[in-house]
C-alpha atoms as one frame of an Amber mdcrd trajectory, in Angstrom:
protein
  41.818 -60.838  88.341  43.556 -64.335  89.010  42.185 -67.368  88.018  39.336
 -69.549  89.398  37.637 -72.676  89.685  33.699 -73.006  88.086  31.276 -75.502
  89.415  28.884 -75.951  86.522  26.246 -78.477  85.919  26.745 -81.730  83.930
  24.700 -84.705  82.707  21.757 -86.635  84.584  22.323 -84.384  87.693  26.127
 -84.271  88.395  28.670 -81.322  88.333  32.260 -81.394  86.836  34.888 -78.034
  87.731  36.208 -75.964  85.121  39.512 -74.379  85.709  39.786 -70.714  84.003
  42.218 -68.402  83.899  42.134 -64.965  85.157  41.327 -63.744  81.013  38.672
 -66.185  80.743  40.732 -68.609  78.951  39.253 -72.557  79.640  42.127 -73.864
  80.856  41.105 -77.704  82.237  37.340 -79.369  82.946  37.241 -82.356  85.110
  35.697 -85.306  85.250  32.309 -85.737  86.243  31.167 -85.640  90.118  27.017
 -86.988  91.836  27.680 -84.370  94.594  28.022 -80.074  94.837  30.109 -82.169
  98.442  32.375 -84.576  95.894  33.131 -81.816  93.152  34.564 -79.528  96.514
  36.618 -82.311  97.790  37.738 -82.430  93.859  38.875 -78.657  94.229  40.529
 -79.299  96.991  42.446 -82.422  95.479  43.344 -80.181  92.243  44.792 -77.204
  94.455  46.737 -79.997  96.308  47.951 -81.266  93.336  48.359 -78.147  91.532
  50.758 -76.881  93.756  53.119 -79.889  94.361  52.710 -82.048  91.532  55.514
 -82.851  89.177  55.192 -82.379  85.462  55.513 -85.169  83.497  56.316 -84.081
  79.854  55.033 -87.114  77.597  55.099 -84.994  74.447  56.894 -85.904  70.997
  59.460 -83.321  71.411  60.006 -84.291  75.533  63.794 -85.161  74.975  64.414
 -81.995  73.440  62.870 -79.944  76.431  64.972 -82.853  79.146  68.611 -82.305
  77.210  67.818 -78.589  77.784  66.910 -78.829  81.342  70.185 -81.376  81.664
  72.175 -78.634  79.955  71.086 -76.032  82.311  71.874 -77.856  84.890  75.460
 -78.195  83.944  76.078 -74.869  82.972  74.684 -74.174  86.831  77.157 -76.102
  88.432  79.818 -74.858  86.580
């Protein structure tokens, strides 16, 4: 089974979106949305971002990963 979005109740009548992997692993939890309509629009926006958004690596070893990518690009260009 592929992953899915789960719409859940949050505090004070608001809603959250949970992104769940196909194996049931919770991958992400959204901010709160005041209405179901806003949550549905949030799901549409998440789908757009997930499909087209770049990865911005701000982890402590980002420089190591960047060096590896540069080395792979140089090797491919040769």
